MMTF fields as JSON, N, C-alpha, C and O atoms, coordinates in Angstrom:
{
  "mmtfVersion": "1.0.0",
  "mmtfProducer": "UNKNOWN",
  "numBonds": 235,
  "numAtoms": 236,
  "numGroups": 59,
  "numChains": 1,
  "numModels": 1,
  "chainsPerModel": [1],
  "groupsPerChain": [59],
  "chainIdList": ["A"],
  "bondAtomList": [4, 2, 8, 6, 12, 10, 16, 14, 20, 18, 24, 22, 28, 26, 32, 30, 36, 34, 40, 38, 44, 42, 48, 46, 52, 50, 56, 54, 60, 58, 64, 62, 68, 66, 72, 70, 76, 74, 80, 78, 84, 82, 88, 86, 92, 90, 96, 94, 100, 98, 104, 102, 108, 106, 112, 110, 116, 114, 120, 118, 124, 122, 128, 126, 132, 130, 136, 134, 140, 138, 144, 142, 148, 146, 152, 150, 156, 154, 160, 158, 164, 162, 168, 166, 172, 170, 176, 174, 180, 178, 184, 182, 188, 186, 192, 190, 196, 194, 200, 198, 204, 202, 208, 206, 212, 210, 216, 214, 220, 218, 224, 222, 228, 226, 232, 230],
  "bondOrderList": [1, 1, 1, 1, 1, 1, 1, 1, 1, 1, 1, 1, 1, 1, 1, 1, 1, 1, 1, 1, 1, 1, 1, 1, 1, 1, 1, 1, 1, 1, 1, 1, 1, 1, 1, 1, 1, 1, 1, 1, 1, 1, 1, 1, 1, 1, 1, 1, 1, 1, 1, 1, 1, 1, 1, 1, 1, 1],
  "groupList": [{"groupName": "MET", "atomNameList": ["N", "CA", "C", "O"], "elementList": ["N", "C", "C", "O"], "formalChargeList": [0, 0, 0, 0], "bondAtomList": [1, 0, 2, 1, 3, 2], "bondOrderList": [1, 1, 2], "singleLetterCode": "M", "chemCompType": "L-PEPTIDE LINKING"}, {"groupName": "LYS", "atomNameList": ["N", "CA", "C", "O"], "elementList": ["N", "C", "C", "O"], "formalChargeList": [0, 0, 0, 0], "bondAtomList": [1, 0, 2, 1, 3, 2], "bondOrderList": [1, 1, 2], "singleLetterCode": "K", "chemCompType": "L-PEPTIDE LINKING"}, {"groupName": "SER", "atomNameList": ["N", "CA", "C", "O"], "elementList": ["N", "C", "C", "O"], "formalChargeList": [0, 0, 0, 0], "bondAtomList": [1, 0, 2, 1, 3, 2], "bondOrderList": [1, 1, 2], "singleLetterCode": "S", "chemCompType": "L-PEPTIDE LINKING"}, {"groupName": "THR", "atomNameList": ["N", "CA", "C", "O"], "elementList": ["N", "C", "C", "O"], "formalChargeList": [0, 0, 0, 0], "bondAtomList": [1, 0, 2, 1, 3, 2], "bondOrderList": [1, 1, 2], "singleLetterCode": "T", "chemCompType": "L-PEPTIDE LINKING"}, {"groupName": "ASP", "atomNameList": ["N", "CA", "C", "O"], "elementList": ["N", "C", "C", "O"], "formalChargeList": [0, 0, 0, 0], "bondAtomList": [1, 0, 2, 1, 3, 2], "bondOrderList": [1, 1, 2], "singleLetterCode": "D", "chemCompType": "L-PEPTIDE LINKING"}, {"groupName": "GLN", "atomNameList": ["N", "CA", "C", "O"], "elementList": ["N", "C", "C", "O"], "formalChargeList": [0, 0, 0, 0], "bondAtomList": [1, 0, 2, 1, 3, 2], "bondOrderList": [1, 1, 2], "singleLetterCode": "Q", "chemCompType": "L-PEPTIDE LINKING"}, {"groupName": "ALA", "atomNameList": ["N", "CA", "C", "O"], "elementList": ["N", "C", "C", "O"], "formalChargeList": [0, 0, 0, 0], "bondAtomList": [1, 0, 2, 1, 3, 2], "bondOrderList": [1, 1, 2], "singleLetterCode": "A", "chemCompType": "L-PEPTIDE LINKING"}, {"groupName": "GLU", "atomNameList": ["N", "CA", "C", "O"], "elementList": ["N", "C", "C", "O"], "formalChargeList": [0, 0, 0, 0], "bondAtomList": [1, 0, 2, 1, 3, 2], "bondOrderList": [1, 1, 2], "singleLetterCode": "E", "chemCompType": "L-PEPTIDE LINKING"}, {"groupName": "GLY", "atomNameList": ["N", "CA", "C", "O"], "elementList": ["N", "C", "C", "O"], "formalChargeList": [0, 0, 0, 0], "bondAtomList": [1, 0, 2, 1, 3, 2], "bondOrderList": [1, 1, 2], "singleLetterCode": "G", "chemCompType": "PEPTIDE LINKING"}, {"groupName": "PHE", "atomNameList": ["N", "CA", "C", "O"], "elementList": ["N", "C", "C", "O"], "formalChargeList": [0, 0, 0, 0], "bondAtomList": [1, 0, 2, 1, 3, 2], "bondOrderList": [1, 1, 2], "singleLetterCode": "F", "chemCompType": "L-PEPTIDE LINKING"}, {"groupName": "HIS", "atomNameList": ["N", "CA", "C", "O"], "elementList": ["N", "C", "C", "O"], "formalChargeList": [0, 0, 0, 0], "bondAtomList": [1, 0, 2, 1, 3, 2], "bondOrderList": [1, 1, 2], "singleLetterCode": "H", "chemCompType": "L-PEPTIDE LINKING"}, {"groupName": "VAL", "atomNameList": ["N", "CA", "C", "O"], "elementList": ["N", "C", "C", "O"], "formalChargeList": [0, 0, 0, 0], "bondAtomList": [1, 0, 2, 1, 3, 2], "bondOrderList": [1, 1, 2], "singleLetterCode": "V", "chemCompType": "L-PEPTIDE LINKING"}, {"groupName": "ILE", "atomNameList": ["N", "CA", "C", "O"], "elementList": ["N", "C", "C", "O"], "formalChargeList": [0, 0, 0, 0], "bondAtomList": [1, 0, 2, 1, 3, 2], "bondOrderList": [1, 1, 2], "singleLetterCode": "I", "chemCompType": "L-PEPTIDE LINKING"}, {"groupName": "ASN", "atomNameList": ["N", "CA", "C", "O"], "elementList": ["N", "C", "C", "O"], "formalChargeList": [0, 0, 0, 0], "bondAtomList": [1, 0, 2, 1, 3, 2], "bondOrderList": [1, 1, 2], "singleLetterCode": "N", "chemCompType": "L-PEPTIDE LINKING"}, {"groupName": "PRO", "atomNameList": ["N", "CA", "C", "O"], "elementList": ["N", "C", "C", "O"], "formalChargeList": [0, 0, 0, 0], "bondAtomList": [1, 0, 2, 1, 3, 2], "bondOrderList": [1, 1, 2], "singleLetterCode": "P", "chemCompType": "L-PEPTIDE LINKING"}, {"groupName": "TRP", "atomNameList": ["N", "CA", "C", "O"], "elementList": ["N", "C", "C", "O"], "formalChargeList": [0, 0, 0, 0], "bondAtomList": [1, 0, 2, 1, 3, 2], "bondOrderList": [1, 1, 2], "singleLetterCode": "W", "chemCompType": "L-PEPTIDE LINKING"}],
  "groupTypeList": [0, 1, 2, 2, 3, 1, 4, 5, 6, 7, 8, 1, 9, 10, 5, 11, 1, 8, 1, 12, 1, 7, 11, 11, 8, 7, 12, 11, 4, 13, 14, 1, 15, 7, 6, 7, 8, 6, 8, 7, 1, 0, 6, 8, 5, 11, 5, 7, 1, 11, 8, 5, 12, 1, 1, 11, 15, 7, 1],
  "groupIdList": [1, 2, 3, 4, 5, 6, 7, 8, 9, 10, 11, 12, 13, 14, 15, 16, 17, 18, 19, 20, 21, 22, 23, 24, 25, 26, 27, 28, 29, 30, 31, 32, 33, 34, 35, 36, 37, 38, 39, 40, 41, 42, 43, 44, 45, 46, 47, 48, 49, 50, 51, 52, 53, 54, 55, 56, 57, 58, 59],
  "secStructList": [7, 7, 2, 2, 2, 2, 2, 2, 2, 2, 2, 2, 2, 2, 2, 2, 2, 2, 2, 2, 2, 2, 2, 2, 2, 2, 2, 6, 6, 7, 2, 2, 2, 2, 2, 2, 2, 2, 2, 2, 2, 2, 2, 2, 2, 2, 2, 2, 2, 2, 2, 2, 2, 2, 2, 2, 2, 2, 7],
  "xCoordList": [225.385, 224.172, 224.54, 225.309, 223.986, 224.242, 223.617, 222.621, 224.226, 223.725, 222.305, 221.519, 221.98, 220.63, 219.595, 218.527, 219.915, 218.999, 218.882, 217.797, 219.999, 220.005, 219.144, 218.369, 219.28, 218.477, 216.988, 216.161, 216.655, 215.255, 214.694, 213.581, 215.459, 215.008, 214.868, 213.87, 215.868, 215.799, 214.652, 213.995, 214.419, 213.31, 211.972, 211.123, 211.787, 210.544, 210.39, 209.305, 211.508, 211.48, 211.037, 210.195, 211.594, 211.24, 209.795, 209.129, 209.31, 207.914, 206.976, 206.001, 207.282, 206.444, 206.523, 205.505, 207.743, 207.94, 207.191, 206.554, 207.279, 206.588, 205.081, 204.399, 204.556, 203.117, 202.643, 201.58, 203.443, 203.08, 203.043, 202.102, 204.066, 204.089, 202.883, 202.261, 202.569, 201.453, 200.134, 199.339, 199.911, 198.672, 198.599, 197.552, 199.702, 199.718, 199.455, 198.734, 200.033, 199.792, 198.331, 197.808, 197.666, 196.238, 195.441, 194.512, 195.816, 195.075, 195.186, 194.191, 196.395, 196.587, 196.446, 196.702, 196.041, 195.829, 197.09, 197.067, 198.193, 199.473, 199.938, 200.51, 199.699, 200.044, 201.547, 201.945, 202.375, 203.827, 204.199, 204.982, 203.644, 203.937, 203.39, 204.022, 202.209, 201.634, 202.568, 202.825, 203.068, 203.96, 205.28, 205.782, 205.845, 207.095, 206.893, 207.737, 205.775, 205.48, 205.346, 205.866, 204.648, 204.472, 205.814, 206.087, 206.647, 207.97, 208.849, 209.535, 208.828, 209.655, 209.16, 209.954, 207.845, 207.275, 207.724, 208.079, 207.704, 208.123, 209.619, 210.031, 210.416, 211.856, 212.117, 213.026, 211.332, 211.465, 211.13, 211.78, 210.128, 209.759, 210.895, 211.208, 211.494, 212.61, 213.787, 214.403, 214.1, 215.226, 214.979, 215.903, 213.754, 213.437, 213.63, 214.165, 213.201, 213.375, 214.857, 215.268, 215.653, 217.096, 217.663, 218.487, 217.227, 217.665, 217.284, 218.062, 216.079, 215.622, 216.46, 216.794, 216.79, 217.605, 219.017, 219.581, 219.581, 220.908, 220.907, 221.865, 219.813, 219.726, 219.764, 220.393, 219.096, 219.097, 220.509, 220.945, 221.221, 222.545, 223.596, 224.652, 223.329, 224.279, 224.329, 225.318, 223.275, 223.214, 224.114, 224.176],
  "yCoordList": [-20.446, -19.822, -18.868, -19.215, -17.691, -16.712, -17.194, -17.917, -16.776, -17.216, -16.711, -17.376, -15.534, -15.01, -15.874, -16.153, -16.29, -17.143, -18.508, -19.087, -19.012, -20.306, -20.251, -21.169, -19.178, -19.028, -18.958, -19.555, -18.233, -18.123, -19.475, -19.838, -20.217, -21.523, -22.507, -23.22, -22.542, -23.442, -23.047, -23.906, -21.747, -21.274, -21.761, -22.218, -21.664, -22.151, -23.649, -24.132, -24.389, -25.842, -26.187, -27.065, -25.509, -25.787, -25.398, -26.046, -24.34, -23.954, -25.043, -25.401, -25.564, -26.614, -27.887, -28.516, -28.26, -29.461, -29.32, -30.264, -28.14, -27.886, -27.964, -28.513, -27.418, -27.454, -28.888, -29.257, -29.712, -31.116, -31.835, -32.577, -31.614, -32.243, -31.803, -32.604, -30.522, -29.972, -30.64, -31.037, -30.758, -31.347, -32.836, -33.327, -33.548, -34.973, -35.146, -36.057, -34.28, -34.341, -34.147, -34.803, -33.246, -33.029, -34.261, -34.68, -34.836, -35.99, -37.196, -37.864, -37.468, -38.647, -38.308, -39.145, -37.091, -36.626, -36.801, -37.406, -36.242, -36.307, -34.864, -34.228, -34.35, -32.964, -32.677, -31.55, -33.699, -33.506, -33.135, -32.212, -33.846, -33.543, -32.172, -31.428, -31.851, -30.533, -29.433, -28.46, -29.595, -28.591, -28.523, -27.434, -29.683, -29.699, -29.019, -28.241, -29.314, -28.715, -27.209, -26.482, -26.744, -25.301, -24.626, -23.548, -25.266, -24.708, -24.665, -23.673, -25.739, -25.779, -24.769, -24.152, -24.611, -23.63, -22.219, -21.418, -21.927, -20.614, -20.396, -19.313, -21.419, -21.315, -21.073, -20.323, -21.697, -21.483, -20.054, -19.477, -19.487, -18.101, -17.155, -16.202, -17.431, -16.605, -16.723, -15.718, -17.946, -18.153, -17.454, -16.889, -17.492, -16.811, -15.296, -14.644, -14.747, -13.31, -12.94, -11.892, -13.807, -13.568, -13.497, -12.632, -14.399, -14.383, -13.099, -12.558, -12.615, -11.366, -10.184, -9.293, -10.188, -9.107, -9.16, -8.126, -10.366, -10.503, -9.978, -9.344, -10.252, -9.81, -8.283, -7.722, -7.627, -6.156, -5.633, -4.67, -6.259, -5.792, -6.114, -5.482, -7.086, -7.433, -6.384, -6.292, -5.601, -4.601, -3.447, -2.525],
  "zCoordList": [88.631, 89.107, 90.249, 91.145, 90.195, 91.253, 92.56, 92.566, 93.655, 94.96, 95.22, 95.895, 94.684, 94.894, 94.179, 94.724, 92.969, 92.214, 92.876, 92.941, 93.364, 94.042, 95.308, 95.574, 96.085, 97.302, 96.965, 97.655, 95.915, 95.534, 95.103, 95.485, 94.313, 93.846, 95.003, 95.102, 95.873, 97.024, 97.953, 98.542, 98.079, 98.908, 98.378, 99.143, 97.073, 96.456, 96.679, 97.004, 96.497, 96.691, 98.111, 98.301, 99.102, 100.496, 100.794, 101.601, 100.144, 100.342, 99.827, 100.488, 98.64, 98.057, 98.893, 99.182, 99.279, 100.093, 101.429, 101.897, 102.025, 103.286, 103.14, 104.005, 102.049, 101.811, 101.646, 102.145, 100.934, 100.747, 102.099, 102.385, 102.928, 104.255, 105.078, 105.776, 104.982, 105.753, 105.338, 106.19, 104.041, 103.542, 103.883, 104.306, 103.701, 104.048, 105.541, 105.948, 106.346, 107.789, 108.132, 109.033, 107.415, 107.64, 107.215, 107.905, 106.068, 105.54, 106.476, 106.759, 106.95, 107.806, 109.291, 110.156, 109.568, 110.938, 111.793, 112.865, 111.268, 111.974, 112.245, 111.36, 113.445, 113.761, 113.64, 113.348, 113.866, 113.753, 112.318, 112.099, 111.352, 109.945, 109.557, 108.808, 110.077, 109.801, 110.295, 109.586, 111.51, 112.095, 111.336, 111.058, 111.001, 110.229, 108.886, 108.441, 108.244, 106.946, 107.029, 106.182, 108.049, 108.225, 108.481, 107.953, 109.293, 109.582, 108.346, 108.098, 107.572, 106.362, 105.329, 104.619, 105.254, 104.328, 104.708, 103.843, 105.99, 106.461, 106.208, 105.795, 106.455, 106.196, 104.72, 104.362, 103.868, 102.428, 102.037, 101.165, 102.674, 102.399, 102.802, 102.087, 103.94, 104.411, 103.448, 103.092, 103.026, 102.119, 100.779, 100.193, 100.305, 99.053, 99.207, 98.31, 100.325, 100.568, 100.645, 100.149, 101.271, 101.341, 99.927, 99.629, 99.062, 97.674, 96.96, 96.174, 97.24, 96.625, 97.099, 96.319, 98.372, 98.929, 98.331, 97.973, 98.226, 97.619, 96.193, 95.751, 95.475, 94.086, 93.996, 93.099, 94.92, 94.942, 95.215, 94.583, 96.149, 96.513, 95.455, 95.433, 94.576, 93.528, 92.425, 91.698, 92.297, 91.219, 91.469, 90.656]
}
């Protein structure tokens, strides 16, 4: 698997994982989980963008 594809896939995974943490944090009223989820979601978005940029440069 190319590194760009791997970054995009891992980025999506972290976005989903972060969203789940965020929602669970809201449900159980745990601000720490909400913050962790939001941070992980954002990191996933960045990683996905890095993958997209790598894909452009590979061409």
